N, C-alpha and C positions, 0 to 999 in steps of 0.2 A: 451642505445640501439645503435646497430651498424648501421651506415648510409648505405643507398643503395650503395653509391660509394665504401665504405670500404668493404661491403659484396661482391660486384662484384669482387673486387681485391682478396679477400680471396677465393672465389669460383674459380676464374681463376687460381690462384696459385695451388689450390688443383687438378684441372684438368690437369695442366701441369706437376706437380711433386707430385703425390699421395704418392709416396714411399720415399720422401726426408728424409734423416737421417744424423746423424753425420758420417763423412767420416774419422775421426781420429781413427786409429786402437787402441783399448784398451781392456783390460780384467777386469779392476777394476778402482776404483776412483783414486788411486795413478797414474796409467798409463795415465789416461785421463788428470789429472791435469798437469803432465809433458808435455804431447803432446800439450795441449792447450797453455802453455807458449811458447813452441818451435814454434808454428804455427804463431807467430807474424811476419808479413811482409814476409811470405812465404806460399807455398801451402801445403795443407794437404797431398798430394801425396809425397812431398819432406820429410815431417816429418815422414811419414810411412816407408820411406826407411831407416831411421836412428834409429828409436826406437826399433826394435827387438833386435839388438845387445846391445843397451843401457840398455834395461830392462833385458837382460840375465846377464849382469854384475852387474846391480844395480836393483834387483827385488823389492825393497821396499824403503820407505823413509829413514830408518836407514842406509841401504847400500849406498844410494846416498849421504846422509849427511856426511858419513865417507869417501867417495871416494876421490881420488886424482883429484884435479881440472883439471890438465893438461890432465889426462886420459879421464875425462868427455868431455873436449873440443875436444879431438881427436875422440870420439864416434860420435859427432854431427858436425864435421868440414865441412861437405858438405852443411850445412845450412848457410845462411847469418847471420851475427852478432853472430856467434857461441860462441865467448868468453863471450859476455854479457849474452847470453842465458844459458851458462854453469853455470855462477855465479848465475843467477836467479833461475834455477831449484835446484841447491844445496842449495841456501839460503831458498827456499821454503821448501825443505826437512828438513833442520835444524829447521825451524820454526814449522813444523809438529811434529818433535821429541821433541822439547823443550816445546811445549805448548799443543799439542793435542795427545800425546801418539803414535806418528807416523802415525796417521790417518788423512785423509782429512776431515776437518770439514764440517758441513752440514748447515751452515748459512752464509748469505752474510756478516754479521758483523765480523765473525771469519775468513772467507776466505780472505777478503781484508787486514787482518793484515799480511798475509804471503808475503814475498818478491816475486816480480814477478807476483803477482796475483792482477789484477785490476778488475773493476766491470764487464767488458765483460767476462773475464776468469771465474769469480765467477758465473755468470749467466749460462754459459755453463755447469760448474760442477754441479750446483744445478739442472739443468734440466735433464742432462744425467744420473747422478749418483743417485740422490735422488728424481727425478720426482717432484721437486718443480716448480710450474708455474713460468717461467722466460722467458725473451725475450732479449737475448744478441744482442747488436748492434755492428756488425763488419763492415768492410769496405763495404761489399756487401749490408748489410741491411741498412746502412746509405745512401749509394748512391741511392738505389731503393726507399727508403722512401722519399727522396727529389725529385727524378724524378717523382714519382707518387703522389706527393704533400700530402703524409701522414704526412710529416714534412716540416718545412720551409727550404728554401735554405741555410740559415745561421745558422740553429740550431746546437747546439753542440750534441755530441753523447748522453749525458745524457738527453738533451731536447728531442731528437728523441725517446729515450727509453720511456720517460714519455708519450709522445704523442701516441706512438704505444700502450702502455699499457692501455691508456684511450679509444682508438678507437677500439681495438680488444678484443673480449671476452677472459677472463682469461683462459678458457679451450682450447683456440686455440693458446696460446702464444708459447708453445714449437714447435708445428707443423708448425706454421707460420714462426718462426725463421729458421727452416731447409728449408722450401719451398722458402723463400726469398733468402737464401744463394744459393740454387740450381739455382734459377732464375738469380741471379747475376753472378754465376759461369759459367753457360752454355748458357745464352741468353743475359742478359742485362749487357754486359761487360762495363768496364769504357771507353774503346775506341772501336769504331766500334761495337756497340751493334747490335744484329740481329733483328732489328726493323720489318723486314718482317715476322717474326715468332711470334711477340708479340701481344697479344690480348688487350693491354692497351694503344695503341698509342694515342687514343683520350683523354686520361687522363694524358699524359706524357709531362712534361715541356721540357725535352730533345728533344723529337720528334718534338714538335712545333718549337723549335729553329732551329733544324738541317734540318728539311725536309719541313716545311710549309713556303712557300714564300709569 
């Protein structure tokens, strides 16, 4: 059973961001998988600026796997860590071609065997492409979970994911993931969060430390 406290947070997030959604532009599972890997340590908006040209040149996993690495790097050179990311997306594409007939697999166990795909990326792919109940913990979700005490201050990403999945109804996992990202992206920033617009200040460890004397 969902606690009153957790339910209040879920209801508040739904009021704030009823239309929260994945902001990585994509048309299919392959494009989302590439975009998610590229989104590490950068913004979705930045990824969306480089992927149209990348996908025009490399429209599927087979094309990306066979592509020239230097050319792939140049396609995404506006992103931080672009050389590492180019190797990661090409390695992922090669893994898809070698083991999954060029397709994005639809299970956690298979996805995390691909180069560049960790548990967070896999959860996003499962939720967005296959509608599998999943709750990906990115930097926003991790920060908010700790601030709102849905997870412990020193919990790992995996520990946070497990706690969220225990506390939140399974049919809310995908929606809550997007709403927490929007909350972190647009209100509860890592620095200078907009606490004056937050309905959860009485629940928030950050607010208590920063504002309550």
